[in-house]
N, C-alpha and C positions, 0 to 999 in steps of 0.2 A: 556513145561519146559524141558530143557535138562541138563544132569549132567555129569561132567567129574571129577573124583577124588573128591576133596572137593570144586569144583567150580560148581555152578548152574547158568544156564542162563534162565531167565524168559522173556516171551513175555508179555509186559504190554501195552495195547493200541497201538499195532503195533510197539512198541519199544523194543529192546533187552536190558535187564539189567543183567549184570554179578554180581553174588554174590560170591565173593571169600572167601575162608575159611568159608564156610557156617555153619559148625558145631562148630565153635569157640564159647565158652561160654562167653557171655558178662555179664550176671548176673548169676553167678554159683549157688547162693543160691536158685534161682527160676528155675534153669535149662533152662534158656533162651539163645538160640543160635542166631547168627547173622541172620540166615535164619528165625527164629521165629520173630525177630524184623522186617525184611523186610515184611513178610507175614502179620504181625499185621498192619503195616501202609497201606498195600494194602487193607486189609479188611475194614479198617476204613478211607480210603482215603477221602471220601466225607466230613466227619466231620473234619479231620485233615486239609484239605485244606480250609475249612470254617474259621478255626482259623489262619492258617499260609500262605495260598495260596495268590499269588499276592503280597507278601511282601518280602523285602530283609531279609534274615535270616543269623544269625551267625551260623557257624557249630561248635557244641560242640562235640568233638570226644573222644571216649573211645576205642582206638585201642586194648588195652589189657583187656577190660572189666572194670567193676566198681571198681575192686580191684587194678587196675593199674593206671598209671598216665593218666590224660586227659588234653585236651587243647582247647582253643577257636581259631577258624580259621575264621577270618573275610573275607579273600580273597579267592575267589573261586579257586580251583586248576586249574593249567594251562591245565592239561590233564583232559578234561571233554567232555561229549557228545556234538555234535553240536546242539542238540535240547534243551539243558539246557539254560534257560534264566539267565542272570546276569544283574545287574544294578550298576552303580557307585554311592556310597553313601559317603557323606562328614561328617567327625566327628568333634566334638568341637575342637579337637587339630589342625584342619586344614588339616590333612591327609585325604586321600580318599582310597576307595577300591571297587573292584567289588565283590558284594555279590550275592549269589544264590537266585533266586526268584522261588520257586516251584509253579507250576500251574497244574501239571498233576500227577496222581498216580505214573508214572514212575520216576518222579523227587524225590518223597518221597522214593521210593525203592533205587534209586541211592544214596541218602543221607544216608539211613540206611546201605548200603553196606560200607560206610566210617566209620561205627560204630558211627554214630550220633544218640545217644539215644534220645536226646531232640530236640524239635522244638523251636527255639528262634527267632521269628520274631520281627522286628521293628514295631511300631504302625502306620506305614504309608504304602500306596500303592506304587508300583514301579513307577507309573505315576504321583505321587504327593508327592515327598520326604520331603517337608518342612511343610506339613500340616497334622498332625495326624488325623486319623479317628477313633481312640480309646482313651479313657481315662481309665487307668488301676488302679484299687483299689487293692492294695496288703495288705492283713491282715496277718501280720507277728508276731506270738506270741513270747514273751520273754521266756527264759527257765523257766519251772515250770508252765506255763499256760496250762491248759488242754482244750480238745476239746469242752466241753460245753460252756466255756467262749468265745471261738472263734466263735461258732455259735451265741451266744448272740450278739456279736459285728456285725456280718453279718446281723442280723435282724435289728439292729440300722441303718446300712448303707442302707438297703432296705427301711426303714421308711423315712430316710432323702431324699433319691433319689425320692421317691414317692411324697413328699411334694414339691420338686423342679421340678417336672414334667419330670423326667428322668427315663429311663428303665435300670436296672442293670441285666446283664447276669452272673449268678453265676457258679463257678466251683471250685473244689478242686485244690490246687496248685500242688498236687502230693507229697507234703511233709507234713508239720504240719499245714499249713495255708489254707487260702481261697483267691480266686481272684474274683473280680467283674469287668466285662468289660462293659463299656458304649460306644456304637457306636455313634459317633458324625459326624456332617457335617465337611468335611475337609476345614474349613474356617479360622481356627486359627493356629498360629504357636506353636512351642513347649513351649515357655515361657508362653504363655497364657494358654495352657492346663495344664502345671505344676501348675500355679497359681490357676486354678480352682480345681485341685486335692488337693492342700494345703487347700483351703477354705472348701472343703468337709471333709478333715481329721480333721480340727479344729471344724467343726460343729458336727461331730460324737463324738469327745472328749467332747464337751460341753454337749451333750445329755447323755453320759455315762462316766463320768470322772473317775469312779472307775474301768472301764473295758478296756478303750482304751486310746491311747496316740498318739499325733502327734510329740512328742519330737524326734529330730534327733539323739542326742547323746545317745549312748546305756546306759551309766551309769545313764541317767535321765529317761529312759523308765520304764513303768510298764504296765502289762496287754498285750494288743494286739496293736502293732505298726502299724499305717496306713502309709505306705511308699509312701508318695507323690512324692518322688524323682524318683520313677520308671517311671515317666512321663517326666524326663529330656531327652534331645536328646542323642541318642546312648545307652539308657538303653533298655534291652530286658527282657522279662519274658517267661517262658514256656507256650506255648499256649495249647488250648484245644486238648485233646487226646495225648499230648506229654508224652512219657515214661520218667520217672525220674530215677536217679541213686540210687535206693533203693533196698535193698536185696530181697524184695518181688515182685519186678517188678511193682511197683505202677505207676499210670498214673494220669495226670491232667484231671479230669472227669467233664464234664458239668453236671449241676444239675438244676432241676426245684426247685423253692423256696419252694414248699411244701414237698420236699424230705429232706430238710436240717436237720430237727429235728430227722430224723430216719435213718441217714446214718453215716458211719465212713469212713475216707479216705482210710483205709486199705481194704475196700470193692472193690476198683477199681484198677485192675491190668491188665497187658497185657493179662492174661489168661481169666479174667472175662468180660472185656469190649466188645469183640465181641458178647457174649451172651446177654449182656445188650442192645447193639445196635439192635440186632435181635428182642428183646422183646419189646423195647419201642421207638426205633429210637433215634434221636438226640434231646435232650432238647434245643439245640441252633439252631434248624433248621430254625427259622425265624429271626436270628440275622441280616442277610444281608438286611432285610426289614426295619430295624430300623436306623434312622438318626436323633439323638437328637441335640438340640442346647445347647451351653455352656452358653448362656446369663444369666440364673438364677444363675449359679455358679459364674460367673464373677461379677454379681451384689452383691452376697454374699461376694466375695473377696473384693470388693470396700467398703462394710460396715465394714468389718474387718479392713481394712486400715484406715478408718475414725475413728475407735475406738482405733487406736494405734497399731494394729497388722500388722506389715509390712511383709517383706519377711522372710523366714526361711532358715537355712543353706542348701547349695548345697553340693553334693558329693565333696570330697577333690580335685579331679583332674580337676574340672571345674573352669573357670575363675571367679573371684569375680564379683558378680552380683550387679547392682545398687540397693541400699536399703537393701542389705543383711546384717544381723548383723555380728558382728565380728566372724570370723570362727575359734574360739579357743575352744577346748573341755574343759569341766569343770575341768579336771585334770590340764591342763595348766593354767587355771585361778585360781587354788589353792582352788577351792570349793569342790573338790572331791578327797579323798585319793585313788589313783588308781596306781597299780603297774603292770608292764608287766613282766610275768614270763617265757614265752616260745614262740618260733616260730616253725612252722612245715609246711611241704609240704602237709600233709594229715590231714583231719579233725579228723580222729580217733586218730592220733598221738597227735594232739593238746588236745583232750579230755583226753587222757591218761596222758599227762603232767600236766593237771590241777588236776587230781586225785593224782598224785605223790606229787604235791605241798601240797594238803590238808592233805595227810598222813604225810608229814614232818612238818606240822604246825597245829596240831590237835586243839589247843586252839583257834587259829584264825578261823579255818574251822568250828568250832562248832557254830559260830555266823553268818555264811554265809547263804544266801538263794540262790536257783538256779540262779536267775537273777543276782547275784553278780559275777558269773563266766562268763566272756565275751570272747567268741570265735569268733573273727572277721574274716570274709572272706575278704582277701586283694587281689584285682584283679590286676594282672600285665598286660603286653601287650598281653600275649597269655595264661596265666595260673593263677591259684589261689594259694595263700599260706595263712596260718592261723596264727593269732596273739592271744595269750592268755593273758588276763588281769584279775586282781582281784580287785573288788571294796571293799575297806576296811571300808566303811562308818559305817557299823553295828558292826565292830570289835572295842572293847575298845582300846584306844591308847596304853595301856601298853601291849597289845597282838599283836600289828601290827608288822609283820616281816618287815625288811628292804627290799627295792627293790634289787633284785639280779643284777649282772652285765648284761648289755644289752645283751639279748640272740641273738644267731645266728640262722638262718634258718637251719632246719635239712635236 
């Protein structure tokens, strides 16, 4: 390693990687610098590449740390090392881009130098871009749902997968939820994998209707949402060992199933994961040896369709799919009294706007539950913005405030 001013050059597997502004704080609350991030990914490169290696990755960059603006960069920078692999991936919009394909620890270090906190791989390998080799189960709790309920739903997923003859690889999301990854043979296209994920979500909901939901519209959800649409083409999730933009430096941690009842997501941070690796190794060490079939889930999907359960809504920017129900949210159908109260560029500002609204309307707010305040992540072409809506279903009509003028983004 050589150092000049605030630039550090690392030799990684015979490749030189420059770390510029090495002392810049990316997560100030946890005192995590850019160099800390680079060294973390080098220490756990074997596990991180097991989750993201050989896959096209979206670059999620935080150039000024988690307290500043961030952006999604699908196209690999023109100025990049000759040894860095890229592959051209085509999106549902018809556009395409060359995305980074990390294969070596030096690739991870190079990405971290761009302030890419997170690893966001597509569920495909670079040599087979149209046939996923992963089905991803995203357990996303609605506001107010606590960790014990999320664990319960994960156990139900485990039980359902076992009965279907499938192996689920468990990890924390690095936020509030959990992910279960199913490695599959790359024989099916994205639509079939998404259909299989929807069948699993509905089966888990059937087994635990008071705990889990497959309802796409936020205002209809309760408990833990099983996000089947994470398997639509062009969707990515944080992979194993990915650092997340949380103030404690939290990461997405692979777990053994027998650890689930005795852990907390906050246990797993950039600072604690190297010690965990040294003590127990990687709980996902054997994941590459697994190659399951989707047949049992597709048979379940066919039974659902025969019983009258067809397709479910797709994300809004996808083309209307054959058999998809009318893509109109409950508020537009007139079945849910929902008002939009604010838009913001940052999640913290959106949450603050919701709190101000509740303070201004105390009678209405007294009837709300946490799940009635909907903070929606709205993804643009390269960034996120946030929409804040209030579900007034529980508020007596006489206490329901009128919808404010259409808010502008802050």
